[in-house]
N, CA, C and O atoms as a GROMACS GRO file, in nm:
protein
  444
    1MET      N    1  -6.852  -4.526   1.648
    1MET     CA    2  -6.738  -4.459   1.708
    1MET      C    3  -6.782  -4.316   1.738
    1MET      O    4  -6.833  -4.248   1.649
    2LYS      N    5  -6.766  -4.270   1.850
    2LYS     CA    6  -6.795  -4.143   1.898
    2LYS      C    7  -6.688  -4.035   1.864
    2LYS      O    8  -6.571  -4.060   1.892
    3LEU      N    9  -6.719  -3.927   1.811
    3LEU     CA   10  -6.626  -3.821   1.775
    3LEU      C   11  -6.642  -3.707   1.864
    3LEU      O   12  -6.750  -3.680   1.915
    4TYR      N   13  -6.529  -3.637   1.886
    4TYR     CA   14  -6.519  -3.524   1.961
    4TYR      C   15  -6.469  -3.409   1.872
    4TYR      O   16  -6.387  -3.427   1.782
    5TYR      N   17  -6.521  -3.294   1.899
    5TYR     CA   18  -6.476  -3.174   1.802
    5TYR      C   19  -6.412  -3.061   1.883
    5TYR      O   20  -6.455  -3.028   1.993
    6VAL      N   21  -6.306  -3.005   1.824
    6VAL     CA   22  -6.252  -2.882   1.876
    6VAL      C   23  -6.301  -2.785   1.761
    6VAL      O   24  -6.294  -2.820   1.643
    7TYR      N   25  -6.349  -2.671   1.796
    7TYR     CA   26  -6.408  -2.585   1.684
    7TYR      C   27  -6.374  -2.436   1.719
    7TYR      O   28  -6.356  -2.401   1.835
    8ILE      N   29  -6.368  -2.355   1.618
    8ILE     CA   30  -6.351  -2.218   1.626
    8ILE      C   31  -6.468  -2.144   1.560
    8ILE      O   32  -6.499  -2.161   1.442
    9LEU      N   33  -6.530  -2.062   1.642
    9LEU     CA   34  -6.644  -1.982   1.591
    9LEU      C   35  -6.592  -1.839   1.567
    9LEU      O   36  -6.497  -1.797   1.633
   10LYS      N   37  -6.651  -1.765   1.477
   10LYS     CA   38  -6.619  -1.630   1.461
   10LYS      C   39  -6.748  -1.550   1.522
   10LYS      O   40  -6.859  -1.566   1.470
   11CYS      N   41  -6.731  -1.475   1.618
   11CYS     CA   42  -6.832  -1.389   1.679
   11CYS      C   43  -6.866  -1.270   1.600
   11CYS      O   44  -6.789  -1.228   1.513
   12SER      N   45  -6.984  -1.210   1.626
   12SER     CA   46  -7.029  -1.081   1.558
   12SER      C   47  -6.925  -0.962   1.580
   12SER      O   48  -6.918  -0.867   1.501
   13ASP      N   49  -6.851  -0.972   1.685
   13ASP     CA   50  -6.746  -0.870   1.711
   13ASP      C   51  -6.609  -0.903   1.656
   13ASP      O   52  -6.509  -0.844   1.697
   14GLU      N   53  -6.603  -0.998   1.564
   14GLU     CA   54  -6.482  -1.049   1.504
   14GLU      C   55  -6.392  -1.121   1.594
   14GLU      O   56  -6.282  -1.153   1.549
   15ILE      N   57  -6.422  -1.153   1.716
   15ILE     CA   58  -6.347  -1.231   1.811
   15ILE      C   59  -6.369  -1.389   1.784
   15ILE      O   60  -6.480  -1.435   1.757
   16TYR      N   61  -6.262  -1.460   1.792
   16TYR     CA   62  -6.274  -1.613   1.769
   16TYR      C   63  -6.298  -1.674   1.913
   16TYR      O   64  -6.242  -1.632   2.014
   17TYR      N   65  -6.382  -1.771   1.908
   17TYR     CA   66  -6.411  -1.835   2.024
   17TYR      C   67  -6.378  -1.989   1.991
   17TYR      O   68  -6.413  -2.044   1.886
   18VAL      N   69  -6.311  -2.046   2.089
   18VAL     CA   70  -6.268  -2.183   2.080
   18VAL      C   71  -6.336  -2.282   2.168
   18VAL      O   72  -6.335  -2.258   2.288
   19GLY      N   73  -6.394  -2.388   2.125
   19GLY     CA   74  -6.480  -2.476   2.209
   19GLY      C   75  -6.444  -2.625   2.182
   19GLY      O   76  -6.359  -2.659   2.099
   20PHE      N   77  -6.513  -2.710   2.258
   20PHE     CA   78  -6.497  -2.849   2.244
   20PHE      C   79  -6.628  -2.915   2.275
   20PHE      O   80  -6.684  -2.885   2.380
   21ARG      N   81  -6.680  -3.003   2.193
   21ARG     CA   82  -6.806  -3.072   2.218
   21ARG      C   83  -6.810  -3.201   2.135
   21ARG      O   84  -6.735  -3.214   2.039
   22SER      N   85  -6.894  -3.296   2.169
   22SER     CA   86  -6.912  -3.413   2.096
   22SER      C   87  -7.024  -3.400   1.993
   22SER      O   88  -7.024  -3.475   1.895
   23ASN      N   89  -7.118  -3.308   2.012
   23ASN     CA   90  -7.228  -3.289   1.908
   23ASN      C   91  -7.211  -3.146   1.853
   23ASN      O   92  -7.272  -3.053   1.905
   24LEU      N   93  -7.129  -3.130   1.748
   24LEU     CA   94  -7.081  -2.988   1.697
   24LEU      C   95  -7.205  -2.927   1.650
   24LEU      O   96  -7.228  -2.817   1.700
   25GLU      N   97  -7.288  -2.969   1.570
   25GLU     CA   98  -7.401  -2.907   1.504
   25GLU      C   99  -7.497  -2.846   1.610
   25GLU      O  100  -7.543  -2.732   1.600
   26GLN      N  101  -7.524  -2.936   1.714
   26GLN     CA  102  -7.615  -2.890   1.824
   26GLN      C  103  -7.549  -2.786   1.904
   26GLN      O  104  -7.620  -2.698   1.954
   27ARG      N  105  -7.416  -2.785   1.924
   27ARG     CA  106  -7.352  -2.686   2.010
   27ARG      C  107  -7.343  -2.554   1.943
   27ARG      O  108  -7.359  -2.451   2.009
   28VAL      N  109  -7.318  -2.551   1.806
   28VAL     CA  110  -7.325  -2.424   1.731
   28VAL      C  111  -7.467  -2.361   1.734
   28VAL      O  112  -7.485  -2.240   1.748
   29MET      N  113  -7.566  -2.453   1.721
   29MET     CA  114  -7.702  -2.397   1.730
   29MET      C  115  -7.726  -2.333   1.870
   29MET      O  116  -7.788  -2.227   1.880
   30GLN      N  117  -7.678  -2.396   1.975
   30GLN     CA  118  -7.700  -2.345   2.117
   30GLN      C  119  -7.636  -2.216   2.119
   30GLN      O  120  -7.693  -2.119   2.168
   31HIS      N  121  -7.516  -2.208   2.068
   31HIS     CA  122  -7.443  -2.075   2.071
   31HIS      C  123  -7.531  -1.960   2.008
   31HIS      O  124  -7.546  -1.853   2.067
   32ASN      N  125  -7.587  -1.987   1.886
   32ASN     CA  126  -7.669  -1.890   1.823
   32ASN      C  127  -7.798  -1.855   1.883
   32ASN      O  128  -7.842  -1.740   1.882
   33ILE      N  129  -7.864  -1.963   1.940
   33ILE     CA  130  -7.986  -1.943   2.006
   33ILE      C  131  -7.969  -1.857   2.132
   33ILE      O  132  -8.050  -1.770   2.164
   34GLY      N  133  -7.857  -1.887   2.202
   34GLY     CA  134  -7.827  -1.816   2.329
   34GLY      C  135  -7.899  -1.887   2.445
   34GLY      O  136  -7.972  -1.824   2.522
   35THR      N  137  -7.878  -2.022   2.457
   35THR     CA  138  -7.941  -2.092   2.566
   35THR      C  139  -7.881  -2.060   2.698
   35THR      O  140  -7.949  -2.074   2.799
   36ASP      N  141  -7.761  -2.019   2.703
   36ASP     CA  142  -7.688  -1.989   2.836
   36ASP      C  143  -7.645  -1.837   2.835
   36ASP      O  144  -7.552  -1.799   2.764
   37SER      N  145  -7.716  -1.755   2.914
   37SER     CA  146  -7.685  -1.615   2.919
   37SER      C  147  -7.562  -1.591   2.976
   37SER      O  148  -7.516  -1.478   2.959
   38ASP      N  149  -7.489  -1.682   3.049
   38ASP     CA  150  -7.361  -1.657   3.094
   38ASP      C  151  -7.244  -1.701   3.008
   38ASP      O  152  -7.126  -1.684   3.039
   39SER      N  153  -7.288  -1.759   2.894
   39SER     CA  154  -7.194  -1.800   2.791
   39SER      C  155  -7.112  -1.685   2.739
   39SER      O  156  -7.167  -1.575   2.731
   40TYR      N  157  -6.991  -1.700   2.704
   40TYR     CA  158  -6.904  -1.601   2.641
   40TYR      C  159  -6.960  -1.544   2.508
   40TYR      O  160  -6.942  -1.427   2.475
   41THR      N  161  -7.030  -1.635   2.434
   41THR     CA  162  -7.078  -1.592   2.309
   41THR      C  163  -7.222  -1.527   2.305
   41THR      O  164  -7.270  -1.481   2.202
   42PHE      N  165  -7.283  -1.528   2.425
   42PHE     CA  166  -7.432  -1.486   2.437
   42PHE      C  167  -7.446  -1.335   2.381
   42PHE      O  168  -7.542  -1.304   2.310
   43LYS      N  169  -7.351  -1.248   2.414
   43LYS     CA  170  -7.367  -1.106   2.379
   43LYS      C  171  -7.293  -1.093   2.242
   43LYS      O  172  -7.296  -0.983   2.188
   44ARG      N  173  -7.228  -1.192   2.184
   44ARG     CA  174  -7.159  -1.174   2.065
   44ARG      C  175  -7.218  -1.247   1.945
   44ARG      O  176  -7.149  -1.274   1.847
   45ARG      N  177  -7.350  -1.280   1.955
   45ARG     CA  178  -7.424  -1.345   1.854
   45ARG      C  179  -7.461  -1.255   1.742
   45ARG      O  180  -7.474  -1.134   1.762
   46PRO      N  181  -7.480  -1.310   1.620
   46PRO     CA  182  -7.462  -1.452   1.584
   46PRO      C  183  -7.318  -1.489   1.568
   46PRO      O  184  -7.231  -1.406   1.543
   47VAL      N  185  -7.297  -1.617   1.583
   47VAL     CA  186  -7.165  -1.673   1.562
   47VAL      C  187  -7.168  -1.758   1.443
   47VAL      O  188  -7.275  -1.806   1.404
   48GLU      N  189  -7.051  -1.782   1.378
   48GLU     CA  190  -7.038  -1.864   1.258
   48GLU      C  191  -6.921  -1.957   1.272
   48GLU      O  192  -6.810  -1.918   1.307
   49LEU      N  193  -6.951  -2.087   1.243
   49LEU     CA  194  -6.848  -2.190   1.256
   49LEU      C  195  -6.750  -2.163   1.140
   49LEU      O  196  -6.785  -2.158   1.022
   50PHE      N  197  -6.615  -2.145   1.185
   50PHE     CA  198  -6.506  -2.123   1.078
   50PHE      C  199  -6.415  -2.236   1.064
   50PHE      O  200  -6.356  -2.257   0.958
   51TRP      N  201  -6.403  -2.312   1.168
   51TRP     CA  202  -6.305  -2.435   1.162
   51TRP      C  203  -6.348  -2.538   1.258
   51TRP      O  204  -6.412  -2.509   1.359
   52TYR      N  205  -6.311  -2.659   1.228
   52TYR     CA  206  -6.330  -2.767   1.337
   52TYR      C  207  -6.234  -2.882   1.300
   52TYR      O  208  -6.190  -2.891   1.186
   53GLN      N  209  -6.202  -2.965   1.394
   53GLN     CA  210  -6.124  -3.085   1.385
   53GLN      C  211  -6.181  -3.184   1.469
   53GLN      O  212  -6.213  -3.160   1.586
   54ASP      N  213  -6.196  -3.307   1.410
   54ASP     CA  214  -6.265  -3.413   1.496
   54ASP      C  215  -6.149  -3.504   1.550
   54ASP      O  216  -6.044  -3.524   1.489
   55PHE      N  217  -6.182  -3.554   1.670
   55PHE     CA  218  -6.083  -3.645   1.736
   55PHE      C  219  -6.171  -3.767   1.787
   55PHE      O  220  -6.292  -3.758   1.810
   56VAL      N  221  -6.098  -3.875   1.801
   56VAL     CA  222  -6.157  -4.007   1.852
   56VAL      C  223  -6.143  -4.011   2.001
   56VAL      O  224  -6.232  -4.061   2.071
   57GLU      N  225  -6.032  -3.958   2.052
   57GLU     CA  226  -6.013  -3.952   2.196
   57GLU      C  227  -6.044  -3.819   2.263
   57GLU      O  228  -5.986  -3.715   2.232
   58PRO      N  229  -6.134  -3.827   2.352
   58PRO     CA  230  -6.173  -3.684   2.423
   58PRO      C  231  -6.061  -3.619   2.480
   58PRO      O  232  -6.060  -3.496   2.477
   59TYR      N  233  -5.955  -3.688   2.539
   59TYR     CA  234  -5.837  -3.626   2.599
   59TYR      C  235  -5.757  -3.547   2.498
   59TYR      O  236  -5.706  -3.439   2.528
   60GLN      N  237  -5.745  -3.601   2.377
   60GLN     CA  238  -5.672  -3.535   2.274
   60GLN      C  239  -5.740  -3.398   2.239
   60GLN      O  240  -5.678  -3.293   2.227
   61ALA      N  241  -5.877  -3.414   2.224
   61ALA     CA  242  -5.956  -3.292   2.184
   61ALA      C  243  -5.945  -3.179   2.296
   61ALA      O  244  -5.927  -3.060   2.268
   62ILE      N  245  -5.956  -3.226   2.421
   62ILE     CA  246  -5.947  -3.136   2.531
   62ILE      C  247  -5.811  -3.062   2.536
   62ILE      O  248  -5.802  -2.942   2.561
   63TYR      N  249  -5.706  -3.144   2.509
   63TYR     CA  250  -5.562  -3.091   2.516
   63TYR      C  251  -5.552  -2.987   2.398
   63TYR      O  252  -5.498  -2.878   2.414
   64PHE      N  253  -5.606  -3.024   2.284
   64PHE     CA  254  -5.584  -2.928   2.173
   64PHE      C  255  -5.670  -2.803   2.184
   64PHE      O  256  -5.631  -2.696   2.137
   65GLU      N  257  -5.788  -2.816   2.248
   65GLU     CA  258  -5.872  -2.702   2.272
   65GLU      C  259  -5.805  -2.599   2.361
   65GLU      O  260  -5.806  -2.478   2.337
   66LYS      N  261  -5.745  -2.657   2.470
   66LYS     CA  262  -5.676  -2.569   2.567
   66LYS      C  263  -5.558  -2.508   2.509
   66LYS      O  264  -5.526  -2.396   2.548
   67LYS      N  265  -5.485  -2.569   2.416
   67LYS     CA  266  -5.366  -2.519   2.347
   67LYS      C  267  -5.411  -2.399   2.260
   67LYS      O  268  -5.355  -2.290   2.268
   68ILE      N  269  -5.510  -2.422   2.180
   68ILE     CA  270  -5.537  -2.313   2.068
   68ILE      C  271  -5.618  -2.207   2.138
   68ILE      O  272  -5.620  -2.097   2.083
   69LYS      N  273  -5.683  -2.222   2.247
   69LYS     CA  274  -5.736  -2.099   2.316
   69LYS      C  275  -5.645  -1.998   2.347
   69LYS      O  276  -5.681  -1.880   2.346
   70LYS      N  277  -5.520  -2.034   2.378
   70LYS     CA  278  -5.420  -1.937   2.414
   70LYS      C  279  -5.356  -1.884   2.293
   70LYS      O  280  -5.268  -1.800   2.313
   71TRP      N  281  -5.383  -1.914   2.173
   71TRP     CA  282  -5.312  -1.860   2.057
   71TRP      C  283  -5.373  -1.728   2.016
   71TRP      O  284  -5.491  -1.699   2.039
   72SER      N  285  -5.283  -1.645   1.950
   72SER     CA  286  -5.323  -1.515   1.909
   72SER      C  287  -5.430  -1.530   1.787
   72SER      O  288  -5.450  -1.638   1.730
   73LYS      N  289  -5.489  -1.418   1.757
   73LYS     CA  290  -5.581  -1.409   1.655
   73LYS      C  291  -5.523  -1.450   1.519
   73LYS      O  292  -5.590  -1.520   1.444
   74ALA      N  293  -5.410  -1.410   1.490
   74ALA     CA  294  -5.336  -1.434   1.374
   74ALA      C  295  -5.299  -1.585   1.362
   74ALA      O  296  -5.307  -1.646   1.255
   75LYS      N  297  -5.262  -1.636   1.469
   75LYS     CA  298  -5.229  -1.783   1.470
   75LYS      C  299  -5.358  -1.867   1.437
   75LYS      O  300  -5.354  -1.961   1.358
   76LYS      N  301  -5.472  -1.829   1.501
   76LYS     CA  302  -5.597  -1.902   1.480
   76LYS      C  303  -5.637  -1.884   1.328
   76LYS      O  304  -5.690  -1.977   1.266
   77GLU      N  305  -5.612  -1.769   1.273
   77GLU     CA  306  -5.659  -1.741   1.132
   77GLU      C  307  -5.565  -1.829   1.040
   77GLU      O  308  -5.608  -1.880   0.937
   78ALA      N  309  -5.434  -1.845   1.084
   78ALA     CA  310  -5.349  -1.935   1.002
   78ALA      C  311  -5.405  -2.079   1.006
   78ALA      O  312  -5.412  -2.145   0.902
   79LEU      N  313  -5.445  -2.126   1.122
   79LEU     CA  314  -5.514  -2.251   1.128
   79LEU      C  315  -5.635  -2.268   1.044
   79LEU      O  316  -5.652  -2.366   0.971
   80ILE      N  317  -5.717  -2.170   1.057
   80ILE     CA  318  -5.843  -2.166   0.982
   80ILE      C  319  -5.817  -2.169   0.834
   80ILE      O  320  -5.892  -2.235   0.762
   81ASN      N  321  -5.715  -2.101   0.782
   81ASN     CA  322  -5.684  -2.084   0.639
   81ASN      C  323  -5.586  -2.200   0.592
   81ASN      O  324  -5.531  -2.196   0.482
   82ASP      N  325  -5.568  -2.301   0.682
   82ASP     CA  326  -5.465  -2.411   0.650
   82ASP      C  327  -5.331  -2.359   0.613
   82ASP      O  328  -5.262  -2.424   0.534
   83ASN      N  329  -5.287  -2.243   0.667
   83ASN     CA  330  -5.148  -2.200   0.649
   83ASN      C  331  -5.054  -2.250   0.765
   83ASN      O  332  -5.004  -2.178   0.852
   84PHE      N  333  -5.040  -2.382   0.753
   84PHE     CA  334  -4.959  -2.450   0.861
   84PHE      C  335  -4.819  -2.407   0.868
   84PHE      O  336  -4.756  -2.426   0.972
   85ASP      N  337  -4.764  -2.350   0.762
   85ASP     CA  338  -4.621  -2.303   0.760
   85ASP      C  339  -4.610  -2.187   0.833
   85ASP      O  340  -4.500  -2.156   0.878
   86LEU      N  341  -4.721  -2.105   0.855
   86LEU     CA  342  -4.713  -1.986   0.940
   86LEU      C  343  -4.710  -2.012   1.082
   86LEU      O  344  -4.661  -1.927   1.157
   87LEU      N  345  -4.759  -2.122   1.129
   87LEU     CA  346  -4.781  -2.148   1.270
   87LEU      C  347  -4.637  -2.128   1.346
   87LEU      O  348  -4.632  -2.053   1.443
   88PRO      N  349  -4.534  -2.190   1.307
   88PRO     CA  350  -4.408  -2.174   1.384
   88PRO      C  351  -4.360  -2.025   1.382
   88PRO      O  352  -4.310  -1.973   1.481
   89LEU      N  353  -4.377  -1.962   1.269
   89LEU     CA  354  -4.334  -1.817   1.262
   89LEU      C  355  -4.418  -1.734   1.361
   89LEU      O  356  -4.364  -1.644   1.425
   90LEU      N  357  -4.544  -1.762   1.374
   90LEU     CA  358  -4.632  -1.676   1.461
   90LEU      C  359  -4.619  -1.725   1.605
   90LEU      O  360  -4.674  -1.657   1.692
   91SER      N  361  -4.560  -1.825   1.638
   91SER     CA  362  -4.524  -1.874   1.764
   91SER      C  363  -4.404  -1.810   1.822
   91SER      O  364  -4.388  -1.806   1.944
   92GLU      N  365  -4.315  -1.759   1.736
   92GLU     CA  366  -4.184  -1.695   1.791
   92GLU      C  367  -4.212  -1.571   1.876
   92GLU      O  368  -4.304  -1.494   1.852
   93CYS      N  369  -4.128  -1.558   1.974
   93CYS     CA  370  -4.133  -1.439   2.058
   93CYS      C  371  -4.098  -1.313   1.984
   93CYS      O  372  -3.999  -1.311   1.910
   94LYS      N  373  -4.171  -1.214   1.999
   94LYS     CA  374  -4.151  -1.085   1.927
   94LYS      C  375  -4.093  -0.970   2.017
   94LYS      O  376  -4.063  -0.862   1.967
   95ASN      N  377  -4.077  -0.998   2.153
   95ASN     CA  378  -4.033  -0.902   2.250
   95ASN      C  379  -3.888  -0.858   2.208
   95ASN      O  380  -3.805  -0.932   2.155
   96GLU      N  381  -3.870  -0.726   2.239
   96GLU     CA  382  -3.743  -0.670   2.212
   96GLU      C  383  -3.628  -0.738   2.291
   96GLU      O  384  -3.515  -0.747   2.243
   97THR      N  385  -3.663  -0.787   2.418
   97THR     CA  386  -3.563  -0.837   2.494
   97THR      C  387  -3.536  -0.981   2.471
   97THR      O  388  -3.444  -1.038   2.531
   98HIS      N  389  -3.618  -1.047   2.379
   98HIS     CA  390  -3.584  -1.181   2.343
   98HIS      C  391  -3.446  -1.190   2.271
   98HIS      O  392  -3.406  -1.102   2.195
   99PHE      N  393  -3.379  -1.300   2.301
   99PHE     CA  394  -3.240  -1.305   2.241
   99PHE      C  395  -3.234  -1.304   2.097
   99PHE      O  396  -3.134  -1.254   2.045
  100LYS      N  397  -3.325  -1.351   2.024
  100LYS     CA  398  -3.333  -1.348   1.877
  100LYS      C  399  -3.346  -1.202   1.832
  100LYS      O  400  -3.305  -1.169   1.721
  101ASN      N  401  -3.398  -1.119   1.908
  101ASN     CA  402  -3.425  -0.979   1.861
  101ASN      C  403  -3.325  -0.884   1.911
  101ASN      O  404  -3.342  -0.764   1.887
  102LYS      N  405  -3.222  -0.926   1.978
  102LYS     CA  406  -3.113  -0.838   2.018
  102LYS      C  407  -3.004  -0.830   1.916
  102LYS      O  408  -2.953  -0.935   1.876
  103ALA      N  409  -2.965  -0.716   1.871
  103ALA     CA  410  -2.870  -0.704   1.768
  103ALA      C  411  -2.730  -0.727   1.837
  103ALA      O  412  -2.707  -0.686   1.950
  104LEU      N  413  -2.642  -0.791   1.767
  104LEU     CA  414  -2.510  -0.803   1.824
  104LEU      C  415  -2.428  -0.676   1.791
  104LEU      O  416  -2.414  -0.636   1.676
  105ASP      N  417  -2.374  -0.615   1.901
  105ASP     CA  418  -2.312  -0.485   1.886
  105ASP      C  419  -2.164  -0.504   1.949
  105ASP      O  420  -2.142  -0.514   2.070
  106SER      N  421  -2.079  -0.507   1.858
  106SER     CA  422  -1.929  -0.526   1.903
  106SER      C  423  -1.878  -0.412   1.968
  106SER      O  424  -1.774  -0.421   2.033
  107ALA      N  425  -1.944  -0.300   1.957
  107ALA     CA  426  -1.890  -0.185   2.034
  107ALA      C  427  -1.931  -0.175   2.175
  107ALA      O  428  -1.877  -0.097   2.254
  108ARG      N  429  -2.034  -0.259   2.207
  108ARG     CA  430  -2.089  -0.264   2.347
  108ARG      C  431  -1.990  -0.346   2.434
  108ARG      O  432  -1.946  -0.453   2.391
  109PRO      N  433  -1.957  -0.303   2.547
  109PRO     CA  434  -1.876  -0.370   2.640
  109PRO      C  435  -1.953  -0.484   2.704
  109PRO      O  436  -2.072  -0.471   2.733
  110ASP      N  437  -1.885  -0.599   2.726
  110ASP     CA  438  -1.940  -0.721   2.784
  110ASP      C  439  -1.974  -0.683   2.925
  110ASP      O  440  -1.908  -0.600   2.987
  111LYS      N  441  -2.083  -0.746   2.977
  111LYS     CA  442  -2.123  -0.729   3.118
  111LYS      C  443  -2.077  -0.842   3.198
  111LYS      O  444  -2.101  -0.846   3.319
   0.00000   0.00000   0.00000
């Protein structure tokens, strides 16, 4: 059975890189050797494998990779550290204009 991997590398500049590959060990080695000068990690070497998850279906792996690429650094760190309880909390909108963050003010007239 072939496995597919979604992985998180920590780059030398403390940035997390998320990738997908069927041969994880080879791919991490390629990142560190710098086989592709156009690669995001090329100027951020060395990189270190911090987390990975295996998948049987490539479509599931690709979906998950695209999902966590958009996550904040804090959310990726929660995943790396197995702090799954933090993930929903870190997903909440923190903007002042978000309805959860607006205080109810009874003295304010309705619009």
